[in-house]
N, C-alpha and C positions, 0 to 999 in steps of 0.2 A: 337196258340193264335187267329188266324182268326176264327177257329171253336168255341172257347169260346165266342168271341165277337158276332158272328152271333147268337149263341144260346141265349146270353143275350138280344140282340135286339128283337128276337122273343118273349122271355118271357116278356120283357117290354111292348110290344104291345099286349100281351095277347094270343099269339099263342103257340101251341106246335107242335111237330113233331112225326111222326110214321115212323119207318124205319126197313125194313126187307132187309138184304143184298142180292144182286143178287146171284143166284145159280152158276154163272160162270163169266168169264171175258168179256162176250159180252151180250148185251140185247137191246131191244127196251123198253123204258119207256113211256107208254101211260099216258097222263095227261088230266084229264077231271073232272069237267067242266072248261072251259076257257072262261070267260065272262068279265074280268076286266083287266085294266092295272096293278092292284095290284098283279096279278098272277106272273108277272115277278120278282119283288123284293122279293116276298115270296119264289119263286122257287130258286133264287140265294142264299138267306139266308139258305134255306133247304140244298142246294148243299154244301155250305160252312160248314155246321154243321156236315155232315156225311162223312165217308171215301169212297166216290165214286165220281169220276169225271164224270159228265153227260154232254155230248154235247147236244146242242139243235138246232133245225132247226128254222130259222126265215127268214122272207121276206128280200131280199137283200137290200131293201130301208132303212132298219134299220141300215145297216152297212156303213153308211156315216160318214164323219167327223162331229163332234168331237168324236163320240162314237165307230167308227170302231175298233180301237185297243183294247179298253176295252171289247167290245162284243166278239171279237175273243179270247181274253185271258180267258173270262168267259165260253168258250166252244161253242160259236156260230158258226153255219154253215149256211152261206148265201144261200138262195134258191130264184131263179128267178121264180116267179109264173106267169109272163106275157107271157112266152114262154115255149113250151115243150122242155126240155133240157135233158131228160133222167135221171132225178134226182133219181128215184127209182133204176135204174141200177147202177148209181154212188155210191149210199149209200150201195147197196149190195156188190159192189166191195170194198168199204172201210171196211166193215165187214170182207171180205176175207183177205185183206192185213194186218189188224191190229191184234195184239195179244190181245188187250183189247180195247173195244169200247162200250160205253153205250150211246144210242141216245134217247133223249126225244122228243116226238112228241105230239102235241095237235091235236086230230083227227078232230076237227071241222075246223081247219085251220084259224080261225078268232075268234074275240071276239063277233062278231055280231051273231044273231040268224041264224041257218042253219037248214034245214029240213033233213040233213043226215050227216054222218061222211065221211071224205075222207078215202079211203081204202089203202093209201100208206103204213102206218105203218104195216098193216096186211100183205101186199105183201112182204115187206122188212123182217119182222120177219119170215115168212114161208120160203122165199128163202134163207135167211141167216142161218136158223135153230137155231134161238136164242129165249130164253124165253121173255115174255112180262111182264114188271112190271106194276102193277096197281097203278098209281100215281094219286093224287087228291088234290084239294083245297076244303076244307069244311068250308065255312064261318059261318054256323050256330054254329058249334062246335069249330071254330077257330083252325083248325088242317090242316096241310099240310104233305103229306108223300107218301111213296111207301110202301104199306102194304103187298102186296101179289104178287107172281110170278106165271104165268101160261104158259103152253106150248099150243100153238094153235093146234087145231085138224085138221084144213083145212076145216071143215064144218062151213061155214060162219054163218048160222042161229044158230047153237049150240054155237059158240063162241060169237056171238052178244047177245044171251040170257044170257050167263055168265056175260058179261059186264053190261047188263041192271040190273041184280040182284045185282052185286057188287056196282054199282054206284047209286042205288035207294035211299040210305039214305045220299048221299053227296049233299050239297047245295051250289050252285054257289053264287058269290057276287050278280049277277043279274039273279035269277032263270029263268026269262022269256026269257033270251037269250041262255040258255043251249040248245045245238043242240040235235036233236033226235038221239038215238043210233040205227042207221041202215045205210047201205050203199046205195048209189044211185042205183036205179033200172037199 
């Protein structure tokens, strides 16, 4: 029933979804571009519409009362971005411990304009040996989804070129805020 309701809401606001199931029980789902607060409710509706439970990483300051319980039930994983806490290692360990785990990460790490992507998702996917889902919000075409799955090669430049090609036709809510698809030098 929740799936049908979420799908109805998306249709009523003019959005559609694209979904390709993951090739296995574990994955990192990359979501780009991420420039708007609207990305979160659209992502929650997408997640409720399809038969995959996707966890998502968010800054720990979001997980305060009164939303903490709700965000945790929606799959939120609080991340302390103010200190180095070994988050990458902890998430790799989580992949090793769990039989099924799909983690959504926005590589920009913020809705503001960035000149590079954070490489955490890349290091996690390589170390855990899991595929990467290419998730997106396309505001021009009013479409949200995970359309394609890739296995990273370990060659950063080749993998970044693949991401640039895939995301070239996806339009952010605020295109001027979309981060450059490259890692920090």
